[in-house]
N, C-alpha and C positions, 0 to 999 in steps of 0.2 A: 392623802392624809393631810388635813389642814391643821395648823396650830390653833390652840385655844389660848385666850388671854385673860379670861376672868372678868372682862369688862363688858357688861351687857349693852353698852351704847354702840358697840361696833360689831359687825358680822364677824364670826370667827374666821372666815376665809381670808379676810383682809387685815384683821387686827386693828389696833389703835393707830391713830395718826402718827406719821413719821416724827421722830424726835429731832433728827438732824440729817441734812444732806450736804455732802461736800463733793466737789469735782476737782480732782487733782489737788486736794487739800484746801480748797477755797470754797466759800459759799457760792452756790450756783446763780448765775444771772439768768433771767428769763430767756434771753436770746440763745444762750449756750444750751439750756435745757431743750428749748424748742427745736433748735437746729439739729442737735444730736439725736434726740429720742424720736423725732418725727419720722426718721428713716426706719426705725424698728429693726435695726441691724446691730447685732452684738451678742455677747455672751455674759454669763454671770455665775456666781456661786452664792449659796445661802448658808449661813452658819450661825450657830448660837454661841454667845459669849457668856461665860460664867466666871466671875472674879477675874476678869480680864484674861481668861484662858479659853482656848478652843480645842475641842477634840479633833484630831486630824488636820491641824492647821496646815502642815506641809503638803498634805494631799489637796487641800483647797487651793493652795498657791500653785501647785503643779497643774491642777485642772485649768486654772486661769491661763497659765503659761502655754499649755498645749493647745487650748482653744484659740488663744490669740495668734499662735503661729499658723493655725489652719485658716482663720478668718482674715488675718491681716498680714501674715508673712513675717511676723517678728514676735519675739518672746515678750513676756512681762516679767520684769525683774522682781524676784521674791521680796527682797528687802524694801524695794520701793512700795509695793502693795502693802506690805506689813506696816510700813510707816504711815501710809494713808489710813489704814484701819485704826492704828493707835491715835492718830490725829483726830479722826472723826469721833472716836470715843471721848476725847478730851480727858480732863482730870475728874469729871463728875459722873461718868457712866462706867459701872463695873459689870453689869449684866445687861445683855441686849440681844436682839435678833438683828443680824447684819446681812445686807445684800451688797456684794461687790460686783459692779457692772462695768464691763468694757464695752463702749458703744460708739457709734458714729461710722460714717463712711470715709474711707481713707485712713488717716492716722487716728487711732482710738483714744478716747479720754476715759479715765477711770473714775467712776462715781461710787461713793460709799453711802448707803442709806442705813440709818440707825433707828431701830424701833424697839419698843419694850420686848422683853424676852417672851418666847412662846413655849408652850408645853404640849405634849401629846394629848389627844382626845382622852377623856376620862372613861369612855366606854368602847368596847370592841367595835370594829367597823364592818359595815355591811356594804358589799361591793356588787355593782351591776356590770357584768361584762359587756363591752361594746367593741365593735369592729373598727379600730382606729390605730394607726401607726404614726408616731411622731416623725416628722421629717428630720433627717440627720440625728437619729436618736442618741448617738454617742456624745453629742454636744448638749450642754445646758445653755440653750440659746434663747434669745428674745423671740417673741412671737408665739406665745403658748396658748393662743386662742382655742385651738382644737381640743386639747385635753381639759382645759378649764371649762369649756362649754359642755363637754361630755360629763364633767363632774356636776355642773349645775343641772343638767337633765337628769342625772342619776339622783340627785337630791330631791328633785321634784317628784321622782317616782318612788320616794320613800327610802332611798339608800343614802349612805354616807359619802361614797366616792365611786368613781368609774374604774373598772379594771380593763385596761387596754389589751386587746388581742389582735393577732394577725393570722389570718387563715386558720382560725380556731385554736391558735397557740397563745398561751398566756405570756404577756410581755412584762407589764408593770402597771402600777396604779397611775393616776393622773400626775401626781408629783411625788411618787414614792416607789421604791422597790418592793417586791413581794417575795416572801420566803414561805416554804411549806415545811411541815413536820412529817417525817415518815413514821412507820409503826414503832420504831425504836426511839423516836424523839430527835432523830438527826435532822439537820437543816438541809433543805433542798431548794436551790435557786432555779428559776426557769432558765432554760437555754434559749436565748432569744436576742434580738437586737434592741437592747435597752440602754438607758444611761447607767453607767457603773457608778452608783451612788457612793458618797464618802462613808456613810454609816455602814453600808453593805461591805465596802472594802475593809473597814475597821473590824467588823465582825468576822470576815474571812481570815483575818490575821490571828484571831484568838479562839476560834471555834472550828471544829471539823465540819466542813460543808462539802456539798457536791452540787453539780449542775446536771439537769436533764430536761428534755422537752416535756412541758406540762400542757396538755390539751385542756381547754376550758370545759370540755365534756367529761373530763376524767378527774376533776379536782376533788370529787368525793372520795377518792381512794386514799387521800392524805388525812393524817390525824388532826391537822390544824394548819393555820396560816397566820402570818403577821406581816406588818408593813414597817419599813424603815426609811427615814429620811433625816434631815438635820435636826429635827425636834425630838428624835429618839425612836422608840419601838412601841408599837401598839398591836394588840391582837386583832384578828379578823374572825368575826363570828358567823359570817354568811357570805357566800358567793352565789348570786342568783337564787336558786331554790335549794342550794346545798347549805345545810347548817352544820357548823363544827361545834363539837362539845369542847368546853374549856380544856386546853392543853397546859394546865397550870405549871407542871414541873418543867416541861420543855421550854415554855415561855420564860419561866423564872431563870433558867440557865442563860437564855439569851440576854435578859435584862441584867443579870449579874455580870456577864462577860462585858457588856457594853459599859456598865457603870464603873468597872474596874480599869477601863482604858484611861490612861493619864491624859490630861489636857495640856496643851502647849501654851506658854505665855505669849501674848500678843507682842509685847516689847522684847 
């Protein structure tokens, strides 16, 4: 699921040009960018800021800390990262899409990229199942060529996104978690090796949900499906040749639950 920006000059997948980039609170030099990013090694989190608040901010900070310990052997101080986010927003930005990236070989540097805010797609998404598993799927890491290329191929085939599967088992979309509705409107997450997304975590805290193995050949037994990531929640209308009737009431409950989750101040 890719964000939409409302600006026809830029492809929806990439959004408008970056408003601001800082590395450790300073404007980046060409050498610092080239040296750090050329290795394509690191991890990140993506978040939406509204009125200088973020849903699940502590979860984003914890994600960065855990990944940093795994990749670099040391944590990332929550207050330090929070300060970098606030500094990058400055006094003039209240709503934005942010990407916080820890990158580099050896000791990492933290980059904050600020872009205009994104919103979910306006129409339900059509997904093309593909046999592909992200390496180290529990990490939101740099080097996402595989899933993004599968998304591009899905778009060329007339779909909106790729649905990643492993041995015929549904895992996740290219950059989103997928949930299903059972006959009673309950939420079912696939039991698989996926990235435990922040929006998924937030919904698990406010809605009754369960996990089970979902085979791509059996998705038609579910009443409906939806995608979640940092830009929110959007319905799925089709997976391969399986079309879902609108699950309006069930989806409305998910939207209402997500909208009611309070956002945390950046400062």
